[in-house]
Residue frames as qw, qx, qy, qz and C-alpha x, y, z in Angstrom:
[[0.295, 0.857, 0.000, 0.423, 42.14, -32.80, 33.11],
 [0.550, 0.057, -0.364, 0.749, 45.30, -31.26, 34.73],
 [0.279, -0.743, -0.367, 0.486, 45.08, -28.65, 37.40],
 [0.126, -0.529, 0.194, 0.817, 44.87, -25.29, 35.83],
 [0.019, 0.030, -0.734, -0.678, 43.26, -26.68, 32.61],
 [0.244, 0.414, 0.779, -0.402, 39.64, -26.39, 33.65],
 [0.218, 0.599, 0.625, 0.450, 36.68, -25.42, 31.51],
 [0.044, 0.109, -0.044, 0.992, 36.01, -21.66, 31.07],
 [0.361, -0.514, -0.578, -0.520, 32.31, -22.17, 31.44],
 [0.597, -0.689, -0.407, 0.055, 32.41, -22.20, 35.24],
 [0.511, -0.081, -0.169, 0.839, 35.35, -19.74, 35.63],
 [0.055, -0.604, -0.169, -0.777, 34.30, -16.37, 37.05],
 [0.066, -0.047, 0.577, -0.813, 32.67, -14.70, 39.97],
 [0.403, -0.410, -0.705, -0.415, 29.26, -15.96, 41.10],
 [0.168, -0.018, 0.577, -0.799, 26.75, -14.93, 43.77],
 [0.150, 0.429, 0.877, -0.155, 23.24, -15.76, 44.80],
 [0.196, 0.864, 0.441, -0.146, 21.96, -12.16, 43.72],
 [0.424, 0.729, 0.089, 0.530, 22.90, -9.15, 41.84],
 [0.333, -0.891, 0.138, -0.275, 23.12, -7.32, 45.12],
 [0.848, -0.423, 0.243, 0.207, 25.56, -9.90, 46.43],
 [0.746, 0.427, 0.152, 0.487, 27.70, -9.40, 43.32],
 [0.118, 0.864, 0.003, 0.490, 28.02, -5.73, 44.22],
 [0.657, -0.751, 0.061, -0.030, 29.14, -6.43, 47.76],
 [0.328, 0.713, -0.571, 0.242, 32.79, -6.11, 48.63],
 [0.525, -0.455, 0.639, -0.330, 34.37, -9.00, 50.68],
 [0.125, 0.257, -0.948, -0.136, 34.91, -12.64, 50.67],
 [0.333, 0.191, 0.825, -0.415, 31.52, -13.67, 52.03],
 [0.535, 0.510, 0.189, -0.647, 29.27, -12.37, 49.23],
 [0.744, 0.531, -0.264, -0.307, 30.55, -13.90, 45.95],
 [0.859, -0.168, 0.448, 0.181, 32.33, -17.14, 44.96],
 [0.292, 0.756, -0.499, -0.308, 35.48, -16.64, 42.64],
 [0.904, 0.000, 0.415, 0.105, 36.39, -19.76, 40.55],
 [0.180, 0.754, -0.542, -0.324, 39.65, -19.86, 38.57],
 [0.806, 0.320, -0.484, -0.117, 41.29, -22.74, 36.73],
 [0.491, 0.247, -0.724, 0.416, 43.26, -23.49, 39.99],
 [0.121, -0.131, -0.736, 0.653, 41.14, -22.48, 42.90],
 [0.327, -0.666, -0.552, -0.381, 37.67, -21.65, 44.43],
 [0.326, -0.199, -0.540, 0.750, 37.29, -19.06, 47.15],
 [0.277, -0.256, -0.078, -0.923, 34.76, -16.88, 48.71],
 [0.747, -0.336, -0.226, -0.527, 31.55, -17.47, 50.79],
 [0.661, -0.579, 0.427, -0.213, 33.77, -18.95, 53.54],
 [0.963, 0.092, 0.202, 0.153, 35.58, -21.34, 51.23],
 [0.121, 0.808, -0.534, -0.215, 39.21, -21.49, 50.11],
 [0.897, 0.029, 0.440, 0.027, 39.88, -24.56, 47.95],
 [0.007, 0.556, -0.658, -0.508, 42.47, -25.64, 45.46],
 [0.874, 0.302, 0.036, -0.380, 41.13, -27.54, 42.46],
 [0.482, -0.414, 0.745, 0.203, 43.12, -30.81, 42.09],
 [0.219, 0.114, 0.868, 0.430, 41.32, -32.59, 39.21],
 [0.479, 0.424, 0.137, -0.756, 38.41, -31.56, 36.87],
 [0.269, 0.067, 0.919, 0.280, 36.54, -34.14, 34.80],
 [0.433, 0.100, -0.243, -0.862, 34.00, -33.33, 32.09],
 [0.149, 0.208, 0.957, -0.138, 30.78, -35.42, 32.64],
 [0.158, 0.668, 0.724, 0.067, 27.72, -34.82, 30.53],
 [0.127, 0.851, 0.199, 0.469, 26.65, -31.22, 30.75],
 [0.385, -0.901, 0.144, -0.141, 29.02, -30.40, 33.68],
 [0.462, 0.535, -0.609, 0.359, 32.29, -30.91, 35.36],
 [0.820, -0.543, -0.181, 0.037, 33.17, -32.97, 38.46],
 [0.263, 0.737, -0.429, 0.451, 36.03, -31.53, 40.56],
 [0.765, -0.358, -0.395, 0.362, 38.17, -32.77, 43.43],
 [0.049, 0.844, -0.129, 0.518, 39.10, -29.91, 45.70],
 [0.600, -0.164, -0.507, 0.596, 41.47, -29.60, 48.62],
 [0.175, -0.818, -0.199, -0.511, 39.95, -27.08, 51.10],
 [0.219, 0.122, -0.587, 0.770, 41.12, -25.13, 54.12],
 [0.461, -0.654, -0.430, -0.418, 38.47, -25.02, 56.83],
 [0.317, -0.713, 0.370, -0.504, 38.45, -23.92, 60.45],
 [0.909, -0.288, 0.279, -0.112, 38.68, -27.71, 61.40],
 [0.495, -0.443, 0.646, 0.375, 41.67, -28.08, 59.10],
 [0.272, 0.364, -0.609, -0.650, 42.17, -29.37, 55.56],
 [0.628, 0.180, 0.691, -0.311, 39.60, -31.39, 53.93],
 [0.118, -0.034, 0.783, 0.610, 38.94, -33.04, 50.54],
 [0.488, 0.453, 0.428, -0.611, 35.62, -32.05, 48.78],
 [0.324, 0.201, 0.803, 0.457, 33.89, -33.36, 45.72],
 [0.279, 0.563, 0.236, -0.741, 31.87, -30.86, 43.71],
 [0.438, 0.428, 0.676, 0.410, 29.97, -30.54, 40.40],
 [0.029, 0.446, -0.115, -0.887, 29.93, -27.44, 38.22],
 [0.368, 0.502, 0.714, 0.321, 26.98, -27.09, 35.82],
 [0.070, -0.532, -0.020, 0.844, 27.20, -23.69, 34.16],
 [0.466, 0.718, 0.435, 0.279, 25.53, -21.72, 31.36],
 [0.348, 0.536, -0.039, 0.768, 26.57, -18.24, 30.32],
 [0.158, -0.575, 0.179, -0.783, 24.81, -16.71, 33.26],
 [0.750, -0.505, 0.160, -0.396, 24.12, -19.32, 35.90],
 [0.325, 0.365, -0.852, 0.189, 26.05, -21.91, 37.86],
 [0.867, -0.358, -0.117, -0.326, 24.65, -24.82, 39.66],
 [0.178, 0.532, -0.768, 0.308, 27.25, -25.94, 42.30],
 [0.898, -0.281, -0.195, -0.276, 26.52, -29.40, 43.80],
 [0.185, -0.607, 0.740, -0.222, 28.57, -30.86, 46.62],
 [0.727, 0.154, -0.611, -0.272, 28.85, -34.48, 45.75],
 [0.391, 0.053, -0.805, 0.443, 30.06, -35.53, 49.19],
 [0.144, 0.147, 0.578, -0.790, 27.02, -34.00, 50.77],
 [0.044, -0.284, -0.820, -0.494, 23.96, -35.49, 49.14],
 [0.119, -0.724, -0.662, 0.155, 21.35, -33.94, 51.48],
 [0.146, -0.522, -0.026, 0.840, 22.71, -30.45, 50.88],
 [0.521, 0.767, 0.348, -0.142, 20.66, -28.45, 48.31],
 [0.611, 0.320, 0.254, 0.678, 22.68, -27.36, 45.13],
 [0.117, -0.630, -0.097, 0.762, 23.79, -23.71, 45.19],
 [0.441, 0.703, 0.462, 0.311, 22.11, -21.74, 42.39],
 [0.336, -0.579, 0.038, 0.742, 24.38, -18.76, 41.50],
 [0.472, 0.862, 0.182, -0.003, 24.39, -15.95, 38.83],
 [0.678, 0.171, 0.021, 0.715, 27.51, -14.76, 37.01],
 [0.197, -0.814, -0.113, 0.534, 28.71, -11.45, 38.37],
 [0.570, 0.707, 0.135, 0.396, 29.41, -9.01, 35.46],
 [0.537, 0.076, -0.158, 0.825, 32.30, -6.63, 35.68],
 [0.121, -0.555, -0.123, -0.814, 29.81, -3.88, 36.18],
 [0.726, -0.592, -0.236, -0.258, 28.48, -5.39, 39.39],
 [0.753, -0.020, -0.411, 0.513, 31.95, -5.58, 41.02]]
């Protein structure tokens, strides 16, 4: 899939808890668009998105304190939940997030 043409299922604002959704700032929630992912200390551009089974695998170019790095992620979303798996860090637990509604912003 081309950059900017990602699936709408994982597009949105996500956090670990409803309280985190209500917090202002870049550390509480994760914002995912068709072109980037940012928040919770991350700032990444989505380079490619490929549908695989019940989710999407993405290649991201991220800015970190150590400099630019390439990350591989998997998004598995339902209407209300997102499971974010870092494919390049198999020992890391998947992030389980809930969708932040516009009322929680």
